[in-house]
GUPATI-177099 format. One line per 8 residues: number of its first residue (from 1); for each residue x, y negated, z of N, C-alpha, C. Coordinates in pm, whole numbers, plus 50000, padded with zeros to 5 digits. Layout:
<pts>
NUM = X,Y,Z,X,Y,Z,X,Y,Z  ...
</pts>
This chain:
<pts>
1 = 42053,76006,12839,41975,75945,12938,41986,75784,12905  41898,75710,12910,41865,75562,12884,41955,75483,12977  41943,75518,13092,42025,75426,13208,42127,75494,13252  42254,75433,13219,42379,75484,13272,42408,75429,13403  42344,75341,13465,42362,75329,13575,42294,75424,13709  42172,75469,13644,42136,75593,13713,42220,75689,13701  42253,75757,13594,42339,75853,13567,42480,75833,13663  42527,75726,13681,42656,75682,13776,42639,75728,13913
9 = 42513,75692,13938,42479,75723,14063,42457,75864,14105  42387,75954,14002,42372,76073,14015,42512,76133,14043  42613,76120,13952,42744,76153,13923,42817,76139,14052  42804,76020,14132,42853,76002,14268,42791,76053,14395  42674,76119,14364,42602,76179,14486,42656,76312,14554  42678,76313,14705,42775,76380,14763,42687,76520,14740  42567,76505,14778,42488,76614,14794,42491,76710,14685  42486,76615,14561,42455,76720,14413,42599,76776,14409
17 = 42704,76705,14442,42867,76746,14405,42879,76859,14500  42817,76861,14607,42845,77005,14717,42775,77108,14662  42615,77087,14602,42540,77182,14549,42620,77265,14432  42678,77170,14353,42756,77236,14237,42865,77303,14246  42940,77250,14358,43073,77329,14403,43040,77452,14452  42938,77438,14569,42910,77569,14638,42843,77695,14528  42773,77633,14421,42727,77718,14340,42829,77783,14243  42892,77717,14215,43045,77739,14126,43121,77862,14211
25 = 43145,77844,14319,43228,77953,14418,43116,78064,14445  42987,78056,14409,42883,78139,14477,42880,78138,14625  42905,78028,14690,42888,78034,14825,42771,77941,14876  42665,77934,14769,42556,77856,14798,42432,77916,14874  42397,77886,15003,42317,77957,15065,42157,77931,15032  42155,77835,14948,42035,77781,14913,41986,77810,14746  41864,77792,14717,41811,77835,14570,41821,77988,14559  41870,78060,14619,41885,78218,14563,41727,78279,14527
33 = 41743,78350,14425,41615,78401,14363,41584,78518,14407  41444,78562,14463,41383,78661,14521,41332,78733,14413  41351,78884,14414,41275,78954,14313,41204,79066,14359  41153,79051,14486,41043,79164,14528,40959,79107,14647  40889,79180,14678,40756,79111,14750,40841,79082,14916  40794,78942,14995,40821,78921,15104,40816,79034,15201  40911,79109,15251,40909,79164,15355,41032,79210,15437  41040,79306,15542,41158,79312,15594,41307,79329,15520
41 = 41296,79413,15417,41379,79424,15322,41369,79381,15198  41427,79288,15135,41385,79228,14995,41511,79220,14914  41451,79246,14764,41571,79233,14666,41592,79073,14620  41702,79061,14634,41758,78897,14608,41858,78920,14500  41816,78849,14406,41922,78851,14287,41975,78991,14267  42114,79039,14285,42190,79186,14262,42174,79258,14354  42107,79264,14487,42123,79334,14603,41999,79326,14675  41990,79426,14773,41865,79440,14875,41916,79406,15004
49 = 41853,79318,15063,41924,79251,15195,41787,79248,15318  41820,79259,15422,41762,79254,15539,41715,79109,15557  41578,79079,15523,41528,78944,15534,41504,78902,15683  41598,78798,15693,41582,78724,15803,41580,78564,15813  41532,78522,15676,41519,78388,15623,41390,78363,15586  41285,78439,15604,41160,78415,15587,41049,78349,15676  40955,78279,15648,40850,78231,15739,40727,78319,15760  40771,78434,15697,40660,78542,15714,40659,78616,15828
57 = 40617,78535,15941,40621,78580,16079,40559,78723,16128  40430,78728,16061,40334,78836,16097,40331,78961,15979  40440,78931,15887,40438,79025,15775,40277,79039,15703  40202,78920,15678,40078,78917,15610,40081,78875,15470  40219,78832,15419,40236,78814,15274,40204,78930,15209  40212,79060,15231,40209,79172,15127,40077,79262,15215  40016,79212,15311,39909,79296,15379,39799,79321,15288  39766,79456,15289,39618,79474,15183,39528,79406,15181
65 = 39468,79380,15314,39347,79308,15337,39383,79160,15283  39512,79086,15295,39529,78969,15240,39526,78946,15080  39587,79038,15035,39601,79082,14869,39483,79096,14852  39384,79171,14873,39246,79200,14859,39171,79076,14853  39179,79006,14942,39114,78854,14951,39159,78769,14837  39311,78765,14813,39352,78701,14696,39311,78743,14566  39292,78866,14569,39249,78921,14429,39108,78894,14383  39015,78914,14506,38891,78887,14463,38856,78722,14445
73 = 38942,78633,14515,38901,78495,14463,38967,78473,14331  39055,78534,14285,39112,78511,14166,39024,78574,14055  38925,78692,14075,38863,78747,13998,38720,78647,13977  38679,78607,14082,38562,78505,14097,38573,78380,14020  38687,78315,14081,38720,78170,14040,38812,78133,13919  38889,78242,13883,38982,78210,13798,39127,78183,13870  39229,78116,13815,39363,78093,13816,39350,77949,13912  39280,77876,13872,39318,77734,13918,39160,77662,13920
81 = 39149,77561,14006,39008,77463,14006,39036,77345,13925  39148,77293,13836,39143,77213,13754,39097,77094,13806  39096,77046,13937,39030,76903,13981,39078,76895,14128  39053,76745,14194,39085,76725,14311,38967,76762,14403  38976,76767,14542,38888,76782,14600,38769,76681,14612  38806,76556,14580,38706,76437,14561,38614,76469,14463  38666,76529,14339,38580,76542,14214,38502,76691,14197  38560,76761,14129,38514,76894,14093,38622,77005,14154
89 = 38711,76979,14240,38807,77100,14293,38735,77151,14402  38644,77115,14476,38581,77201,14601,38510,77303,14548  38560,77437,14588,38474,77556,14580,38440,77605,14721  38331,77694,14736,38264,77735,14827,38389,77837,14932  38504,77859,14879,38619,77921,14945,38661,77805,15046  38691,77701,14982,38727,77567,15076,38642,77549,15194  38537,77540,15168,38423,77501,15275,38461,77637,15381  38423,77766,15333,38463,77883,15417,38558,77880,15487
97 = 38684,77844,15444,38813,77857,15504,38802,77742,15611  38765,77626,15560,38764,77515,15678,38671,77536,15803  38542,77609,15757,38455,77658,15894,38536,77765,15978  38584,77855,15901,38676,77943,15996,38767,77897,16066  38843,77787,16008,38976,77745,16070,38894,77660,16193  38834,77581,16157,38763,77511,16286,38711,77591,16389  38614,77702,16363,38561,77809,16463,38684,77852,16531  38779,77890,16497,38881,77985,16550,38985,77865,16614
105 = 38999,77763,16569,39042,77643,16697,38944,77596,16785  38804,77595,16767,38719,77556,16868,38733,77396,16824  38722,77355,16732,38720,77209,16664,38594,77200,16601  38537,77053,16605,38429,77051,16510,38439,77072,16382  38564,77025,16318,38584,77062,16179,38716,77093,16142  38729,77111,16042,38883,77129,15970,38917,77089,15824  39031,77028,15780,39000,76991,15647,39138,77077,15582  39133,77127,15460,39231,77187,15425,39314,77124,15280
113 = 39429,77139,15304,39501,77048,15211,39595,77169,15099  39626,77120,14995,39691,77191,14920,39815,77264,14951  39901,77199,15027,40019,77249,15105,40033,77173,15227  40107,77236,15326,40139,77196,15449,40188,77054,15475  40308,77044,15369,40356,76903,15365,40264,76786,15316  40160,76842,15233,40068,76719,15214,39971,76707,15317  39977,76802,15432,39843,76807,15544,39913,76684,15627  40045,76685,15661,40121,76605,15749,40106,76463,15677
121 = 40156,76443,15571,40169,76340,15465,40045,76255,15460  39929,76340,15432,39795,76274,15422,39724,76253,15550  39724,76339,15659,39698,76333,15778,39729,76210,15853  39846,76220,15864,39920,76087,15947,39897,75959,15909  39912,75972,15776,39885,75826,15709,39766,75778,15687  39665,75879,15682,39521,75855,15695,39467,75770,15834  39552,75830,15942,39497,75786,16082,39569,75655,16136  39698,75612,16063,39763,75503,16118,39794,75424,15976
129 = 39822,75271,15999,39838,75195,15913,39940,75094,15974  39922,74971,15901,39999,74846,15928,39960,74778,16058  40047,74783,16144,39979,74706,16294,39995,74815,16383  39985,74936,16357,39983,75064,16455,40102,75113,16487  40126,75188,16590,40274,75234,16636,40234,75388,16648  40362,75443,16581,40359,75594,16584,40495,75622,16636  40476,75725,16747,40618,75766,16847,40594,75904,16798  40739,75938,16742,40754,76071,16690,40906,76131,16758
137 = 40896,76253,16794,41042,76334,16852,41102,76336,16726  41254,76311,16785,41348,76293,16683,41369,76432,16579  41325,76540,16645,41360,76666,16562,41236,76702,16469  41129,76634,16476,41018,76639,16402,41059,76675,16248  40956,76744,16183,40956,76765,16051,40968,76674,15950  41048,76691,15849,41081,76576,15760,40964,76545,15697  40828,76612,15665,40729,76558,15627,40634,76487,15718  40690,76480,15845,40634,76395,15940,40665,76256,15927
145 = 40814,76254,15922,40874,76129,15908,40848,76058,15762  40828,76145,15646,40790,76089,15523,40631,76046,15544  40550,76097,15634,40409,76043,15636,40412,75917,15732  40516,75882,15822,40519,75780,15918,40548,75656,15817  40657,75676,15716,40669,75602,15623,40585,75541,15530  40507,75635,15483,40392,75617,15406,40281,75532,15460  40262,75546,15596,40148,75484,15650,40173,75340,15687  40317,75296,15649,40359,75163,15709,40332,75094,15849
153 = 40297,75187,15946,40312,75162,16075,40439,75146,16126  40460,75094,16252,40583,75079,16305,40627,75221,16381  40745,75259,16331,40790,75399,16395,40917,75395,16492  40874,75461,16597,40962,75451,16707,41004,75621,16752  41115,75664,16742,41156,75811,16760,41218,75799,16925  41195,75929,16966,41232,75962,17108,41326,76103,17100  41408,76064,17178,41499,76202,17189,41437,76339,17215  41466,76417,17139,41395,76561,17124,41381,76610,17256
161 = 41219,76649,17272,41168,76668,17414,41180,76602,17535  41235,76498,17532,41233,76403,17629,41114,76326,17668  41040,76384,17734,40918,76328,17778,40926,76161,17864  41029,76166,17939,41059,76041,18001,41076,75932,17901  41159,75955,17811,41185,75857,17702,41057,75819,17625  40975,75927,17589,40852,75916,17534,40746,75799,17604  40770,75833,17737,40667,75743,17816,40727,75626,17839  40869,75608,17836,40931,75465,17825,40889,75367,17694
169 = 40878,75444,17576,40827,75399,17478,40662,75365,17463  40578,75462,17517,40458,75429,17504,40418,75306,17614  40515,75276,17731,40480,75189,17801,40513,75058,17763  40573,75048,17618,40606,74918,17574,40530,74891,17440  40433,74991,17402,40365,74987,17282,40221,74927,17341  40171,74880,17210,40030,74798,17233,39975,74826,17104  39826,74816,17081,39744,74853,17017,39724,75005,16984  39702,75050,16875,39669,75194,16824,39806,75244,16809
177 = 39818,75356,16911,39926,75411,16894,39918,75573,16891  39998,75660,16811,39965,75803,16797,40103,75850,16812  40112,75941,16908,40236,76049,16931,40231,76159,16834  40351,76195,16768,40350,76288,16681,40459,76410,16700  40437,76511,16733,40549,76619,16775,40520,76748,16707  40593,76849,16691,40605,76945,16638,40534,77049,16780  40475,77160,16754,40442,77248,16870,40547,77332,16883  40622,77387,16781,40715,77475,16790,40809,77455,16689
185 = 40924,77386,16717,41040,77306,16622,41097,77413,16519  41094,77362,16409,41136,77470,16273,41308,77482,16284  41387,77411,16343,41531,77428,16329,41572,77514,16467  41561,77495,16571,41581,77534,16682,41507,77645,16763  41395,77651,16702,41288,77761,16752,41240,77739,16898  41255,77618,16928,41202,77557,17090,41066,77505,17072  40979,77501,17167,40855,77463,17206,40870,77339,17253  40774,77220,17233,40747,77103,17278,40663,77145,17393
193 = 40722,77053,17503,40637,77051,17666,40485,76995,17624  40398,77052,17570,40295,76996,17545,40200,76952,17626  40221,77001,17752,40132,76951,17883,40169,76831,17909  40305,76828,17930,40367,76682,17973,40325,76572,17889  40343,76594,17755,40345,76527,17651,40170,76482,17655  40065,76566,17652,39950,76518,17675,39888,76439,17792  39980,76464,17880,39929,76368,18005,39988,76240,17977  40102,76207,17946,40150,76087,17907,40088,76005,17792
201 = 40022,76094,17717,39942,76035,17598,39821,75975,17679  39727,76064,17763,39646,76025,17793,39645,75921,17916  39782,75911,17965,39783,75793,18060,39806,75674,18004  39827,75639,17878,39869,75522,17797,39774,75516,17678  39656,75622,17674,39546,75591,17575,39616,75619,17434  39693,75682,17414,39733,75740,17262,39700,75863,17226  39654,75846,17092,39640,75966,17023,39750,76064,17025  39718,76197,17001,39791,76307,16997,39798,76376,16871
209 = 39902,76380,16783,39891,76469,16680,40014,76579,16681  39948,76688,16655,40054,76818,16689,40085,76900,16548  40192,76925,16528,40230,77000,16391,40248,77145,16433  40155,77218,16408,40152,77380,16456,40190,77477,16336  40266,77405,16241,40310,77487,16105,40368,77618,16152  40459,77612,16247,40550,77750,16262,40476,77824,16415  40396,77766,16469,40353,77835,16582,40189,77904,16568  40127,77841,16461,39989,77885,16434,39982,78043,16394
217 = 39890,78116,16453,39879,78287,16410,39981,78355,16512  40073,78294,16543,40185,78351,16655,40157,78354,16804  40093,78219,16830,40104,78207,16989,39963,78175,17052  39964,78214,17153,39819,78196,17237,39746,78307,17226  39659,78331,17333,39533,78440,17363,39475,78447,17216  39434,78364,17141,39349,78354,17012,39466,78329,16886  39606,78302,16949,39662,78288,16838,39656,78178,16739  39617,78055,16811,39594,77962,16733,39710,77850,16725
225 = 39811,77909,16803,39939,77798,16834,39980,77752,17002  40069,77685,16973,40138,77631,17099,40052,77541,17185  39950,77474,17136,39869,77405,17220,39776,77473,17309  39761,77590,17250,39654,77691,17324,39756,77771,17415  39862,77783,17383,39984,77842,17481,39975,77773,17603  39978,77626,17600,40003,77524,17717,39847,77503,17780  39754,77536,17702,39603,77523,17745,39573,77349,17746  39625,77319,17627,39581,77139,17613,39508,77142,17493
233 = 39439,77240,17428,39376,77243,17302,39262,77100,17272  39185,77060,17392,39099,76984,17420,39190,76848,17440  39311,76835,17477,39360,76688,17490,39432,76645,17361  39416,76724,17254,39496,76711,17119,39391,76653,17026  39456,76541,16938,39343,76462,16848,39328,76542,16714  39457,76590,16671,39447,76655,16551,39543,76745,16563  39517,76879,16506,39610,76996,16514,39649,77033,16364  39768,77018,16316,39810,77046,16164,39845,77192,16185
241 = 39814,77268,16070,39878,77399,16057,39932,77424,15941  39986,77524,15911,40041,77568,15770,39957,77726,15740  39890,77723,15609,39874,77853,15567,39963,77961,15516  40101,77887,15467,40190,77959,15410,40317,78015,15497  40294,78026,15641,40402,78073,15726,40340,78199,15770  40303,78190,15907,40223,78294,15987,40111,78377,15929  40052,78280,15834,39922,78324,15777,39939,78386,15638  40044,78398,15589,40095,78450,15468,40057,78410,15343
249 = 40007,78292,15321,39940,78245,15211,39991,78125,15141  39952,78022,15114,39994,77863,15081,39873,77804,15130  39951,77671,15176,39836,77567,15199,39861,77509,15329  39803,77412,15369,39800,77360,15491,39652,77304,15548  39624,77258,15690,39502,77199,15729,39518,77132,15840  39438,77025,15883,39410,76962,15999,39279,76984,16066  39288,77032,16206,39171,77059,16285,39156,76947,16369  39033,76912,16402,38980,76796,16494,38863,76770,16500
257 = 38806,76666,16564,38684,76627,16552,38620,76564,16415  38497,76582,16413,38446,76505,16292,38501,76390,16259  38506,76294,16324,38579,76163,16330,38702,76153,16238  38810,76242,16322,38914,76248,16275,38942,76306,16154  38862,76407,16106,38848,76493,15970,38783,76414,15881  38703,76326,15915,38643,76233,15807,38712,76130,15775  38820,76086,15862,38895,75958,15822,39008,76022,15737  39050,76147,15737,39135,76205,15663,39060,76244,15517
265 = 38924,76282,15507,38845,76307,15420,38842,76193,15300  38815,76087,15371,38827,75946,15281,38953,75871,15269  39048,75914,15334,39170,75837,15333,39288,75889,15290  39298,76022,15311,39417,76099,15285,39462,76096,15113  39558,76025,15098,39565,76035,14943,39634,76152,14882  39683,76250,14967,39741,76381,14934,39624,76471,14930  39524,76431,14977,39386,76515,14973,39293,76473,14854  39283,76330,14815,39196,76289,14711,39266,76287,14598
273 = 39398,76298,14569,39456,76265,14445,39542,76379,14389  39526,76504,14451,39585,76608,14377,39505,76728,14357  39545,76816,14277,39463,76927,14247,39449,77025,14378  39317,77076,14406,39307,77133,14527,39367,77266,14514  39389,77326,14611,39461,77480,14642,39375,77575,14547  39471,77648,14484,39427,77756,14394,39351,77876,14465  39237,77932,14422,39163,78031,14446,39226,78128,14542  39313,78211,14472,39396,78316,14511,39457,78273,14663
281 = 39521,78164,14671,39558,78120,14800,39443,78104,14913  39367,78030,14874,39250,78026,14961,39170,78155,14993  39159,78262,14931,39103,78377,14942,39200,78477,15030  39334,78449,15011,39433,78514,15106,39437,78469,15242  39447,78329,15260,39417,78238,15380,39300,78285,15454  39209,78279,15401,39059,78325,15461,39066,78461,15519  39100,78544,15426,39145,78707,15490,39257,78699,15614  39363,78631,15618,39457,78614,15719,39387,78564,15852
289 = 39306,78459,15825,39227,78389,15951,39159,78503,16007  39095,78580,15926,38994,78676,16000,39063,78784,16041  39181,78827,15989,39255,78913,16028,39313,78905,16172  39380,78778,16180,39432,78733,16299,39346,78703,16436  39219,78747,16403,39136,78725,16510,39084,78883,16566  39148,78954,16490,39133,79129,16527,39228,79188,16639  39189,79319,16679,39309,79366,16751,39431,79378,16663  39433,79409,16551,39539,79400,16477,39614,79304,16480
297 = 39554,79195,16449,39630,79047,16457,39715,79004,16554  39654,79059,16693,39715,79026,16847,39816,79130,16841  39837,79261,16793,39913,79353,16794,40056,79306,16712  40021,79263,16594,40135,79204,16513,40192,79080,16576  40105,79001,16645,40205,78880,16709,40282,78958,16834  40212,79044,16862,40295,79068,17004,40428,79145,16962  40413,79209,16854,40547,79286,16796,40652,79176,16763  40591,79084,16699,40697,78951,16640,40741,78909,16745
305 = 40699,78893,16862,40747,78806,16973,40855,78922,17062  40809,79037,17061,40894,79152,17119,41035,79161,17006  41027,79139,16888,41131,79159,16810,41255,79053,16831  41159,78900,16843,41241,78797,16856,41309,78785,17003  41249,78844,17076,41299,78879,17209,41437,78985,17239  41408,79080,17147,41516,79185,17146,41629,79123,17059  41592,79063,16950,41721,78996,16866,41801,78902,16952  41730,78804,17021,41776,78709,17116,41877,78782,17198
313 = 41850,78861,17281,41907,78924,17393,42030,79002,17343  42016,79072,17226,42132,79127,17153,42241,79035,17133  42189,78934,17072,42290,78840,17024,42372,78771,17130  42304,78755,17256,42339,78686,17366,42438,78792,17433  42430,78928,17445,42508,79029,17469,42617,79030,17404  42650,78992,17266,42736,79022,17162,42810,78886,17183  42783,78805,17276,42854,78672,17255,42853,78573,17160  42728,78575,17098,42703,78485,17009,42613,78344,17053
321 = 42668,78246,17033,42573,78131,17078,42429,78094,17024  42323,78119,17090,42212,78144,17058,42128,78009,17173  42029,77961,17086,41942,77861,17189,41897,77931,17304  41868,77887,17393,41781,77946,17528,41648,77946,17484  41558,78054,17557,41417,78043,17545,41346,77925,17593  41228,77894,17543,41159,77760,17600,41084,77822,17734  41099,77725,17807,41017,77741,17959,40862,77732,17933  40783,77810,17989,40644,77797,18005,40567,77752,18134
329 = 40454,77667,18129,40403,77604,18261,40395,77726,18372  40382,77849,18308,40356,77954,18438,40491,77978,18493  40606,77952,18440,40746,77991,18501,40798,78081,18431  40747,78156,18332,40819,78234,18249,40878,78166,18126  40923,78231,18029,41002,78172,17916,40949,78257,17789  40969,78212,17688,40940,78286,17536,41049,78256,17457  41063,78331,17374,41153,78334,17250,41059,78319,17124  41069,78230,17035,40990,78217,16943,41054,78322,16802
337 = 40957,78313,16704,40995,78404,16606,41131,78336,16530  41176,78228,16567,41288,78151,16496,41382,78161,16605  41523,78226,16574,41598,78264,16647,41735,78185,16599  41783,78057,16633,41886,77996,16603,42031,78020,16639  42140,78039,16554,42245,78061,16602,42321,77967,16583  42400,77892,16694,42470,77774,16678,42608,77814,16637  42620,77729,16486,42782,77749,16452,42844,77605,16438  42765,77496,16446,42814,77356,16458,42894,77316,16328
345 = 42983,77388,16279,43077,77336,16171,43005,77392,16039  43004,77287,15944,42947,77321,15825,43017,77412,15723  43131,77413,15732,43229,77510,15669,43208,77643,15727  43225,77647,15848,43193,77781,15921,43069,77850,15885  42964,77758,15866,42829,77796,15830,42813,77879,15727  42868,77806,15625,42848,77863,15490,42931,77977,15475  43059,77989,15523,43130,78112,15518,43081,78217,15608  43007,78199,15705,42952,78317,15779,42822,78366,15698
353 = 42736,78276,15646,42632,78290,15569,42688,78395,15439  42794,78362,15387,42833,78449,15263,42877,78598,15330  42936,78605,15457,42975,78721,15501,42852,78802,15532  42742,78733,15596,42629,78818,15621,42557,78860,15480  42575,78795,15380,42511,78842,15260,42598,78940,15192  42705,78946,15209,42794,79048,15155,42742,79198,15252  42726,79160,15374,42693,79265,15451,42546,79317,15466  42476,79230,15344,42313,79279,15319,42218,79221,15417
361 = 42245,79098,15475,42169,79037,15540,42150,78893,15503  42018,78861,15497,41982,78719,15431,41950,78643,15563  42039,78530,15582,41994,78432,15689,41958,78274,15646  41913,78207,15702,41888,78064,15658,42012,77957,15695  42058,77907,15618,42162,77814,15670,42103,77680,15684  42137,77598,15808,42085,77471,15808,42180,77374,15842  42219,77281,15776,42348,77169,15770,42278,77038,15757  42370,76922,15793,42320,76786,15776,42273,76769,15643
369 = 42135,76710,15620,42063,76624,15710,41955,76704,15755  41925,76837,15753,41805,76912,15831,41844,76911,15944  41982,76914,16009,42018,76926,16157,42118,76789,16163  42146,76785,16293,42240,76678,16340,42395,76708,16235  42474,76620,16242,42607,76634,16161,42678,76731,16242  42703,76759,16366,42743,76859,16448,42681,76978,16482  42557,76987,16422,42450,77099,16463,42451,77205,16353  42523,77233,16301,42497,77350,16159,42471,77462,16249
377 = 42377,77558,16180,42333,77673,16232,42280,77761,16145  42272,77895,16183,42202,77999,16093,42077,78036,16153  41974,78006,16079,41825,78032,16130,41797,78181,16102  41740,78266,16224,41721,78392,16206,41560,78411,16232  41483,78464,16144,41346,78464,16152,41287,78617,16146  41233,78662,16247,41198,78797,16256,41049,78837,16213  41018,78945,16170,40871,78989,16129,40856,79100,16230  40715,79151,16242,40681,79241,16308,40721,79389,16270
385 = 40754,79410,16159,40798,79540,16093,40941,79569,16071  41043,79445,16112,41178,79478,16141,41181,79590,16235  41282,79658,16205,41315,79793,16310,41423,79747,16401  41422,79831,16530,41564,79805,16600,41666,79842,16541  41671,79944,16463,41796,79956,16386,41834,79860,16306  41767,79770,16257,41796,79671,16148,41841,79563,16225  41787,79530,16345,41822,79427,16430,41946,79462,16500  41943,79589,16521,42094,79597,16579,42222,79588,16486
393 = 42166,79620,16379,42308,79586,16248,42304,79446,16268  42211,79350,16272,42231,79225,16250,42322,79175,16365  42269,79211,16485,42348,79196,16608,42500,79224,16598  42514,79343,16532,42663,79411,16522,42748,79287,16422  42681,79273,16309,42742,79187,16205,42785,79046,16266  42674,78976,16326,42682,78855,16363,42797,78868,16491  42796,78952,16572,42913,78944,16673,43047,78967,16605  43061,79028,16485,43174,79021,16443,43194,78883,16385
401 = 43121,78822,16325,43156,78687,16250,43152,78581,16347  43086,78580,16455,43041,78461,16538,43054,78496,16695  43072,78624,16724,43131,78630,16867,43242,78586,16939  43237,78593,17066,43360,78555,17147,43462,78593,17107  43498,78704,17048,43607,78743,17000,43647,78747,16857  43562,78681,16794,43556,78686,16630,43660,78565,16608  43701,78586,16481,43833,78485,16450,43765,78361,16393  43814,78221,16398,43759,78101,16388,43843,78064,16252
409 = 43923,78137,16188,43996,78109,16058,43906,78146,15974  43897,78043,15854,43790,78066,15747,43853,78064,15637  43855,78173,15541,43901,78167,15400,43817,78085,15318  43849,77999,15251,43758,77928,15149,43838,77825,15063  43776,77812,14967,43881,77723,14845,43874,77579,14903  44006,77523,14839,44007,77382,14897,43893,77290,14842  43817,77326,14725,43714,77269,14688,43588,77268,14740  43551,77391,14809,43445,77393,14895,43447,77333,15018
417 = 43568,77341,15097,43596,77274,15206,43573,77127,15197  43635,77056,15066,43615,76914,15031,43472,76890,15025  43381,76964,14938,43264,76957,14931,43183,76954,15055  43234,76989,15154,43142,76985,15260,43170,76893,15379  43290,76846,15350,43354,76725,15452,43396,76589,15388  43396,76566,15272,43449,76443,15234,43358,76385,15128  43366,76244,15134,43279,76189,14996,43290,76259,14866  43213,76228,14774,43224,76263,14644,43319,76224,14557
425 = 43387,76295,14486,43478,76239,14387,43430,76141,14278  43525,76093,14197,43497,75969,14115,43385,76014,14035  43367,76151,13978,43254,76211,13916,43238,76345,13933  43112,76363,13958,43071,76541,13965,43023,76585,13824
</pts>
């Protein structure tokens, strides 16, 4: 490497050091290699595990109709489109998918991006710029914060789901203002109070952008997401969604009015200056969107939410600390497909992840900076085809490791403990 200063900085990076130490001791919960199709049971490296770390919320990643859509697109258009949407990269599947998404969401138009990250990055930065204000929930997706920075607008964050604090910031903002929230938050699996948020946005003439990445295809009578669940679809200016989670493909989109979509079409750099989505992903996504508007789609969403409730209630009964369900406007509550288990301590999170791994369970670990410094957790995500036998086993193991009567003493190397708790050494 020609730059010794850059190399020195890399060698003193705490996150790199922690990654290397965890990998050395085979306690790294990240970057594990999958060796089979995404399903309730997956081959990961040298073992088969119950998969509770996937966003395949409806089990569509391996659905025959979705695979057929991907195969047909591959046969017709080949492996890639070799260009951006601006130039030669738009194929008929793009426009078919955009029309299907707009029709499904009841909006004038929709725009498909190559990834969900790019949908947020390009969509938000296309709508706001220098002199504007973006007010964002503190727990919003990382891609939302990156988009806000790219826009060069003034960024103001409010404490998670505190609508009173959102209103306080709105009352002190002038000019063009946009509020950005997740419909369903990815770490804690809780819903935004979208009805209250939409009301204060209308009161202060602020635009509202809702990230439905984790809620689209799962929630609402038509399964378009949290906005539909709260009955405020018409009060939202832009609804972002992922094709790569509940819909079992790859990509992202934003649905909204013609004005909103055209602003993104001509200003979103992540739409204009990157190769468009590959045909197979578009074909799979179109099949998924069509499937989710059928009786089978409704049944899959119902089973997923039932499994989430079953797992949540089982963990509570086992004395495991889990997040409470989200309240709904009708007085009921909902457990989302994301069931977070609070561990709080990074070292205990890593050690518990390893115990689950050894017990044949794959969970997702979340530690700072993905969550607050004292907010480490294990995220469990259900699919419709998880059996109650599998979920009962998960509850049993979680109760052993994290229940009220579990031991808090942890066996770990001194090096692993240091990697998670202290600054990096002189060199890594």
